[in-house]
TORKELO-648877 format. One line per 8 residues: number of its first residue (from 1); their letters; for each residue x, y, z of C-alpha. Coordinates in Angstrom, 2 decimals. Example, Ala and Ser with C-alpha at 12.3 -4.5 7.8 and 13.67 -1.06 7.14 Angstrom:
<pts>
1) as) 12.30/-4.50/7.80 ~ 13.67/-1.06/7.14
</pts>
This chain:
<pts>
1) aagrpapa) 0.00/0.00/0.00 ~ 3.03/2.27/0.43 ~ 3.04/5.23/-1.95 ~ -0.66/5.02/-2.88 ~ -2.86/7.98/-1.95 ~ -5.27/7.12/0.89 ~ -8.78/6.33/-0.43 ~ -11.67/8.58/0.67
9) cvlgidlg) -13.71/5.91/2.48 ~ -12.46/2.49/3.55 ~ -14.20/-0.34/5.37 ~ -12.02/-2.41/7.71 ~ -13.29/-5.80/8.98 ~ -11.78/-8.13/11.58 ~ -13.13/-11.68/11.93 ~ -11.99/-12.54/15.46
17) ttsvkaal) -12.20/-15.63/17.64 ~ -15.15/-14.35/19.67 ~ -16.43/-11.34/17.74 ~ -16.60/-9.62/14.37 ~ -15.60/-5.96/14.24 ~ -15.99/-3.36/11.52 ~ -14.64/0.18/11.24 ~ -15.22/2.91/8.63
25) lvgaeqgq) -12.27/5.18/7.94 ~ -12.78/8.46/6.09 ~ -10.23/11.00/4.91 ~ -9.92/14.21/6.92 ~ -7.43/17.07/7.13 ~ -5.52/15.30/9.92 ~ -5.44/12.01/7.96 ~ -7.87/9.10/8.20
33) vvagscsr) -10.37/9.11/11.08 ~ -12.82/6.45/12.31 ~ -16.30/7.58/11.19 ~ -18.13/4.59/12.67 ~ -17.43/1.19/14.21 ~ -19.37/-1.83/15.33 ~ -18.74/-5.13/17.10 ~ -20.90/-8.27/17.32
41) etqahass) -20.19/-11.48/19.22 ~ -20.23/-14.48/16.90 ~ -21.35/-17.13/19.45 ~ -20.14/-19.56/16.80 ~ -18.66/-22.36/18.93 ~ -19.54/-25.76/17.43 ~ -18.82/-29.30/18.56 ~ -16.42/-31.39/16.50
49) leaglqgm) -17.73/-34.76/15.29 ~ -14.31/-36.10/14.30 ~ -12.01/-34.60/16.96 ~ -14.33/-34.64/19.98 ~ -13.12/-32.65/22.99 ~ -9.74/-31.94/21.32 ~ -11.48/-30.11/18.49 ~ -12.14/-26.37/18.50
57) eqnvqrii) -14.51/-25.48/15.69 ~ -16.78/-22.58/14.79 ~ -19.92/-22.40/12.68 ~ -19.15/-20.28/9.59 ~ -22.84/-19.39/9.06 ~ -22.89/-17.75/12.50 ~ -19.67/-15.83/11.84 ~ -21.11/-14.45/8.58
65) ralnecla) -24.41/-13.63/10.35 ~ -22.44/-11.56/12.90 ~ -20.60/-9.87/10.01 ~ -23.92/-9.02/8.33 ~ -25.30/-7.60/11.62 ~ -22.16/-5.49/12.01 ~ -22.43/-4.01/8.52 ~ -26.18/-3.40/8.85
73) alpqqqlq) -25.46/-1.32/11.99 ~ -23.00/1.03/10.22 ~ -24.21/4.30/8.62 ~ -25.62/3.35/5.21 ~ -24.78/6.69/3.56 ~ -21.10/6.12/4.50 ~ -21.10/2.51/3.25 ~ -22.30/3.76/-0.15
81) kvshvgis) -19.08/5.81/-0.41 ~ -16.74/2.87/0.37 ~ -14.14/2.40/-2.38 ~ -11.86/-0.13/-0.63 ~ -12.41/-3.03/1.79 ~ -9.62/-4.38/4.05 ~ -10.17/-7.66/5.92 ~ -8.22/-9.29/8.73
89) gqmhgivf) -8.93/-12.30/10.90 ~ -7.67/-15.05/13.18 ~ -4.56/-16.71/11.80 ~ -3.55/-20.40/11.72 ~ -7.16/-21.69/11.40 ~ -8.69/-23.30/8.31 ~ -12.06/-23.55/6.58 ~ -12.84/-25.75/3.53
97) wkkdkgck) -15.38/-25.04/0.78 ~ -16.52/-26.03/-2.72 ~ -15.28/-23.45/-5.24 ~ -18.48/-23.27/-7.26 ~ -20.78/-23.55/-4.23 ~ -19.01/-21.54/-1.54 ~ -21.95/-19.19/-1.04 ~ -25.21/-17.89/-2.47
105) wtecgtgp) -26.10/-14.22/-2.78 ~ -29.46/-13.12/-1.38 ~ -31.29/-9.87/-0.65 ~ -31.48/-8.54/2.90 ~ -32.72/-5.24/4.39 ~ -29.54/-3.37/3.47 ~ -29.05/-4.85/-0.01 ~ -27.41/-8.01/-1.40
113) tfepeevs) -25.30/-10.20/0.89 ~ -23.87/-13.72/0.72 ~ -24.68/-16.77/2.81 ~ -22.26/-19.72/3.19 ~ -23.35/-22.80/1.24 ~ -21.07/-25.86/0.93 ~ -18.61/-24.82/3.62 ~ -17.06/-26.79/6.51
121) hlitwqds) -16.77/-25.59/10.08 ~ -13.82/-23.29/10.77 ~ -11.18/-25.31/12.64 ~ -9.61/-22.56/14.74 ~ -6.10/-21.82/15.98 ~ -7.20/-23.12/19.41 ~ -7.80/-26.63/18.02 ~ -5.72/-29.27/19.84
129) rcsptfls) -6.46/-32.43/17.85 ~ -2.83/-32.67/16.64 ~ -0.97/-34.14/19.62 ~ 2.84/-33.71/19.96 ~ 3.15/-37.39/18.92 ~ 1.04/-36.80/15.80 ~ 3.03/-33.66/14.89 ~ 6.34/-35.51/15.30
137) slplpqsh) 5.11/-38.11/12.75 ~ 4.79/-35.43/10.04 ~ 7.57/-34.44/7.62 ~ 9.86/-31.64/8.82 ~ 8.84/-28.29/7.25 ~ 11.30/-26.05/5.44 ~ 10.17/-22.96/7.31 ~ 11.30/-20.58/10.05
145) vslatgfg) 8.09/-21.39/11.99 ~ 7.70/-24.53/14.12 ~ 4.60/-26.56/13.26 ~ 1.90/-26.60/15.96 ~ -1.61/-27.92/16.48 ~ -4.25/-25.53/15.10 ~ -2.06/-24.66/12.07 ~ -3.91/-25.11/8.74
153) catiywyl) -1.46/-27.58/7.20 ~ -1.29/-29.68/10.39 ~ -5.11/-29.87/10.39 ~ -5.14/-31.01/6.73 ~ -2.64/-33.76/7.63 ~ -4.90/-34.83/10.51 ~ -7.89/-35.21/8.15 ~ -5.68/-36.98/5.59
161) kkspdflk) -4.75/-39.61/8.18 ~ -7.89/-39.81/10.34 ~ -10.80/-38.88/8.06 ~ -9.69/-38.77/4.39 ~ -13.27/-38.80/3.05 ~ -13.83/-35.38/4.66 ~ -11.22/-33.80/2.33 ~ -12.85/-35.31/-0.79
169) sydaagti) -15.93/-33.10/-0.24 ~ -13.99/-29.84/-0.82 ~ -11.67/-28.32/-3.41 ~ -10.69/-25.02/-1.73 ~ -9.37/-23.95/1.66 ~ -8.18/-20.83/3.45 ~ -8.50/-18.89/6.69 ~ -11.97/-17.55/7.52
177) hdyvvaml) -10.98/-14.13/6.17 ~ -9.54/-15.67/2.97 ~ -12.96/-17.29/2.52 ~ -14.78/-13.93/2.85 ~ -12.42/-12.27/0.34 ~ -12.89/-15.18/-2.10 ~ -16.69/-14.89/-1.84 ~ -16.76/-11.09/-2.23
185) cdlkkplm) -14.54/-11.22/-5.33 ~ -15.72/-14.61/-6.69 ~ -12.12/-15.88/-6.81 ~ -11.80/-19.19/-8.63 ~ -8.76/-20.02/-6.47 ~ -8.30/-18.47/-3.02 ~ -5.46/-15.98/-2.63 ~ -3.70/-15.82/0.73
193) svqnaasw) -1.24/-13.26/2.11 ~ 2.28/-14.23/3.15 ~ 1.15/-13.42/6.73 ~ -1.56/-16.10/6.71 ~ 0.52/-18.61/4.73 ~ 3.37/-18.44/7.29 ~ 0.80/-19.10/10.03 ~ -0.29/-22.38/8.38
201) gyfnsrsk) 3.15/-24.03/8.45 ~ 5.07/-25.59/5.51 ~ 5.64/-22.14/4.02 ~ 9.03/-20.61/3.22 ~ 8.81/-16.85/3.87 ~ 12.08/-16.12/2.04 ~ 10.99/-17.71/-1.26 ~ 7.28/-16.91/-0.56
209) swntdilk) 6.35/-20.47/-1.52 ~ 4.77/-23.59/-0.03 ~ 6.98/-26.62/0.68 ~ 5.23/-28.42/-2.22 ~ 7.99/-31.03/-2.78 ~ 7.99/-32.08/0.90 ~ 4.18/-32.10/1.01 ~ 3.67/-34.05/-2.25
217) ksgfpvhl) 6.02/-36.84/-1.11 ~ 3.75/-37.56/1.86 ~ 0.52/-37.52/-0.17 ~ -0.64/-34.09/1.07 ~ -3.48/-32.64/-1.09 ~ -1.48/-29.64/-2.39 ~ -4.41/-28.59/-4.63 ~ -6.04/-27.25/-1.43
225) lpevgdpg) -3.24/-24.73/-0.84 ~ -4.16/-21.16/-1.87 ~ -2.08/-18.94/-4.17 ~ 0.07/-16.51/-2.14 ~ 0.40/-12.72/-2.50 ~ 1.93/-9.76/-0.68 ~ 0.16/-8.06/2.23 ~ -1.35/-4.78/1.08
233) sivgstic) -2.10/-5.99/-2.46 ~ -5.56/-5.75/-4.08 ~ -7.00/-9.15/-5.05 ~ -10.21/-8.14/-6.80 ~ -13.45/-6.18/-6.60 ~ -16.84/-6.84/-5.04 ~ -18.98/-8.73/-7.57 ~ -22.23/-7.32/-6.09
241) awhgipkg) -23.32/-4.27/-4.16 ~ -22.83/-5.56/-0.60 ~ -24.87/-3.96/2.21 ~ -24.84/-0.78/0.13 ~ -21.09/-0.94/-0.59 ~ -20.87/-0.32/-4.35 ~ -20.22/-3.18/-6.76 ~ -16.62/-2.88/-7.94
249) akvgialg) -15.17/-1.71/-4.59 ~ -11.53/-2.85/-4.35 ~ -10.86/-5.69/-1.88 ~ -7.44/-6.22/-0.29 ~ -5.78/-9.58/0.34 ~ -6.82/-10.99/3.76 ~ -4.36/-10.07/6.51 ~ -3.37/-11.43/9.92
257) dfqcsvys) -5.40/-9.86/12.74 ~ -2.27/-9.53/14.85 ~ -0.30/-7.68/12.17 ~ -3.29/-5.35/11.65 ~ -3.57/-4.64/15.40 ~ 0.11/-3.70/15.38 ~ -0.23/-1.64/12.17 ~ -3.06/0.41/13.68
265) cltertda) -0.80/1.79/16.42 ~ 2.90/1.16/15.71 ~ 4.63/4.34/14.54 ~ 8.17/4.04/15.93 ~ 10.60/1.13/15.88 ~ 11.24/1.94/19.57 ~ 7.63/0.93/20.42 ~ 6.64/-2.52/21.68
273) vlnistsa) 3.02/-3.58/21.15 ~ 1.17/-5.58/23.78 ~ -2.06/-7.12/22.49 ~ -4.43/-8.99/24.80 ~ -7.70/-10.23/23.30 ~ -8.63/-13.94/23.24 ~ -4.92/-14.80/23.16 ~ -2.01/-12.44/23.94
281) qltvqmpl) 1.08/-11.18/22.13 ~ 4.04/-8.96/22.90 ~ 5.94/-7.76/19.87 ~ 8.77/-5.59/18.59 ~ 9.53/-4.68/14.97 ~ 12.86/-6.13/13.81 ~ 15.50/-3.91/12.16 ~ 15.26/-3.25/8.39
289) gfqppetp) 16.58/-6.14/6.31 ~ 16.18/-8.73/9.09 ~ 15.62/-12.29/7.87 ~ 14.46/-15.07/10.21 ~ 16.68/-18.15/10.68 ~ 16.28/-20.93/8.09 ~ 15.09/-23.39/10.74 ~ 13.12/-22.70/13.92
297) dpssaity) 14.17/-23.40/17.49 ~ 11.15/-25.42/18.74 ~ 11.92/-24.50/22.38 ~ 12.07/-20.74/21.67 ~ 9.16/-18.62/22.89 ~ 9.80/-16.04/20.14 ~ 8.34/-16.40/16.62 ~ 9.04/-14.11/13.68
305) fpyfngdy) 5.84/-13.01/11.92 ~ 5.93/-11.54/8.38 ~ 4.73/-7.93/8.65 ~ 4.47/-5.40/5.78 ~ 6.98/-4.36/3.07 ~ 9.26/-7.34/3.84 ~ 9.62/-6.46/7.53 ~ 9.28/-8.94/10.41
313) lavaasln) 7.92/-8.74/13.94 ~ 9.55/-10.61/16.84 ~ 6.55/-11.98/18.71 ~ 5.96/-13.69/22.02 ~ 2.66/-15.28/20.97 ~ 0.89/-16.70/24.00 ~ -2.13/-19.00/23.75 ~ -3.27/-17.63/27.12
321) ggnvlatf) -4.94/-14.20/27.24 ~ -8.54/-13.13/27.67 ~ -9.55/-16.78/27.17 ~ -8.03/-17.54/30.61 ~ -10.27/-14.95/32.26 ~ -13.25/-16.24/30.26 ~ -12.54/-19.78/31.55 ~ -12.25/-18.48/35.12
329) vdmvsrwt) -15.62/-16.69/34.78 ~ -17.14/-19.85/33.32 ~ -15.82/-21.86/36.29 ~ -17.29/-19.37/38.80 ~ -20.59/-19.48/36.89 ~ -20.70/-23.31/37.00 ~ -19.89/-23.37/40.71 ~ -22.68/-20.93/41.52
337) eelglqvq) -25.03/-23.03/39.36 ~ -24.05/-26.19/41.25 ~ -24.85/-24.32/44.47 ~ -28.34/-23.67/43.11 ~ -27.78/-19.99/42.19 ~ -28.02/-18.21/38.84 ~ -25.64/-15.36/37.98 ~ -25.14/-13.95/34.47
345) esaiytki) -21.54/-14.31/33.21 ~ -21.47/-10.58/32.33 ~ -22.35/-9.78/35.97 ~ -19.55/-12.07/37.19 ~ -17.03/-10.21/34.98 ~ -18.12/-6.86/36.41 ~ -17.98/-8.11/40.01 ~ -14.60/-9.87/39.83
353) ikaaldqn) -12.95/-6.82/38.21 ~ -14.45/-4.54/40.87 ~ -13.28/-6.95/43.61 ~ -9.76/-7.03/42.14 ~ -9.64/-3.21/41.96 ~ -10.27/-3.21/45.74 ~ -7.28/-5.56/46.26 ~ -4.17/-3.66/45.28
361) nsklsihp) -1.94/-6.68/45.82 ~ -2.09/-10.45/46.11 ~ 0.58/-12.85/47.40 ~ -0.98/-15.58/45.25 ~ 1.10/-16.58/42.25 ~ -0.84/-17.93/39.27 ~ 0.94/-19.36/36.24 ~ -2.10/-19.16/33.93
369) tifgerhm) -1.11/-21.46/31.02 ~ -4.27/-23.59/31.02 ~ -4.04/-23.84/27.22 ~ -0.30/-24.71/27.24 ~ 2.07/-22.77/25.00 ~ 3.27/-23.69/21.51 ~ 6.89/-23.94/22.69 ~ 5.85/-25.91/25.83
377) peqlasvt) 2.55/-27.69/25.03 ~ 2.78/-30.00/28.05 ~ 3.20/-27.28/30.71 ~ -0.21/-26.38/32.10 ~ -1.32/-23.89/34.77 ~ -0.40/-23.84/38.44 ~ -1.19/-21.81/41.57 ~ 1.43/-21.36/44.29
385) niavsdls) 1.95/-19.27/47.41 ~ -1.62/-19.90/48.58 ~ -2.31/-18.21/51.93 ~ -5.60/-18.06/53.87 ~ -5.49/-14.26/53.62 ~ -5.51/-14.28/49.80 ~ -8.48/-16.47/48.87 ~ -11.06/-13.80/48.03
393) lghvtral) -12.33/-13.35/44.46 ~ -10.46/-10.05/44.38 ~ -7.13/-11.64/45.33 ~ -7.53/-14.48/42.82 ~ -8.61/-12.18/39.96 ~ -5.75/-9.77/40.66 ~ -3.23/-12.65/40.67 ~ -4.74/-14.08/37.47
401) crgivenl) -4.45/-10.75/35.61 ~ -0.86/-10.34/36.81 ~ -0.07/-13.93/35.77 ~ -1.27/-13.31/32.18 ~ 1.09/-10.32/31.84 ~ 4.00/-12.05/33.65 ~ 3.66/-15.09/31.40 ~ 4.15/-12.89/28.32
409) csmlpvqr) 7.14/-11.22/29.98 ~ 8.69/-14.61/30.67 ~ 8.55/-15.22/26.89 ~ 9.97/-11.81/25.88 ~ 11.63/-10.39/29.02 ~ 11.68/-6.67/29.85 ~ 15.51/-6.81/29.85 ~ 15.45/-8.01/26.23
417) lmemgvrr) 13.03/-5.19/25.28 ~ 15.46/-2.67/26.79 ~ 18.35/-4.20/24.82 ~ 16.25/-3.86/21.65 ~ 15.83/-0.13/22.34 ~ 12.15/-0.16/23.36 ~ 11.01/3.12/24.94 ~ 7.23/2.75/25.05
425) vlgsgsal) 4.54/0.04/25.20 ~ 1.37/0.36/23.09 ~ -1.54/-1.63/24.53 ~ -4.27/-3.01/22.25 ~ -6.94/-5.72/22.19 ~ -10.41/-6.20/23.63 ~ -9.36/-7.82/26.95 ~ -7.00/-4.93/27.70
433) arnevlrq) -9.56/-2.33/26.62 ~ -12.23/-3.74/28.96 ~ -10.22/-4.73/32.04 ~ -8.71/-2.02/34.25 ~ -6.99/-4.61/36.47 ~ -5.06/-5.97/33.48 ~ -4.02/-2.41/32.59 ~ -2.82/-1.79/36.16
441) everifpf) -0.71/-4.95/36.07 ~ 0.77/-3.97/32.69 ~ 1.82/-0.61/34.15 ~ 3.22/-2.30/37.26 ~ 5.35/-4.78/35.30 ~ 6.68/-2.67/32.40 ~ 9.18/0.11/33.19 ~ 8.08/2.10/30.10
449) pvvygkdv) 5.20/4.53/29.48 ~ 2.08/2.62/28.34 ~ -0.41/4.03/25.79 ~ -3.70/2.25/25.00 ~ -5.52/1.82/21.70 ~ -9.15/0.97/20.93 ~ -11.20/-2.21/20.93 ~ -11.38/-2.27/17.10
457) daavgaam) -7.63/-2.03/16.41 ~ -7.37/-4.93/13.93 ~ -10.34/-3.67/11.86 ~ -8.82/-0.15/11.81 ~ -5.42/-1.58/10.85 ~ -6.96/-3.60/7.99 ~ -8.54/-0.39/6.68 ~ -5.33/1.65/7.11
465) vm) -3.33/-0.83/4.99 ~ -5.65/-0.06/2.06
</pts>
């Protein structure tokens, strides 16, 4: 996108793990400003027939319904001026569809829209069907990224070995946001950005190509792999007016939600970005010209993510963020239910945060890795230093919030940030935006000034790239 004049009105969309967000950016004297934004929870969790409890799947119809609700809530007169659409979403995950029957276009209150047709569930980045034993049985990738469960290519291998008939039903695959781009532009073959391709595994970021030779030798269905393009490129135009957005609006290649969150706020190479939404990441932009090592260190907590214009981000990508707090709230809710009481989960959130704000400190030490970590999948959560004085909801919530931030800092230590020249931390993501206790712990742990962004950072970033 570098060097292009900024378009007058851009729609940015982020298809997240728990919600869909949309933001309208319009040109103003001081640059682009957010003219409207909207967020809708997807409530798309679906059970997995093949993978059982190890599976983590989402219903694509529900995700698209949330997207339609989001767009219907934005100002129609602004949508009619949209010339470009930028889309980001959760990386690593995979959805399969039939090229000629991926969706059908129908009329709704705000104009034409599409509905998923012959489309699988989305198998998300949180999916844990690929055990360490299963992953070790797969060919070694030629990539700077270690293969992990929840990665698109690992999931395809799982179906190939455990349920091969499933793959015969489909002839296209991509991330959920690649799917939306393909439907909007009627792409005959999905086109995926380098950012998303690297997140699937078996992709060489230097040559910008899939490990097709390695994959073919093991019988992998390489026809399912999308074409790959550069982040920031235009892949096509909307084939229909869509919720009032004109037919022919330019659509950008689908981008990683994390890279877009960073793009929405990162202005200086001396900034570190801390993002806590469903998962959590701490990142620093690498110096110009940096290239990741040819082979990954599987025990390293740092991954190098392709960014924009050939740059890379050094990322501590934790699987444990807002989802840890959500699990804690769910546990409290179940306990109260077992005691014969009914409390709304939203009320529990409000009460535990208020209780934690009243407890400035907690001797409790919570290592919150209930979902493991990619570099240490076997290490789960633990609670230590338990004293009678620190058993209130406030003490536990405070310790849990601190543990989430400390876990990230154990992956990319403050000392290392200082050595890399970091002078400021930019906070983004929905969990950080909504939880004052988390923000307090961030400010307690980092010795740098902390500046916070908005809840719709990834959607804004996707629009800014256009």
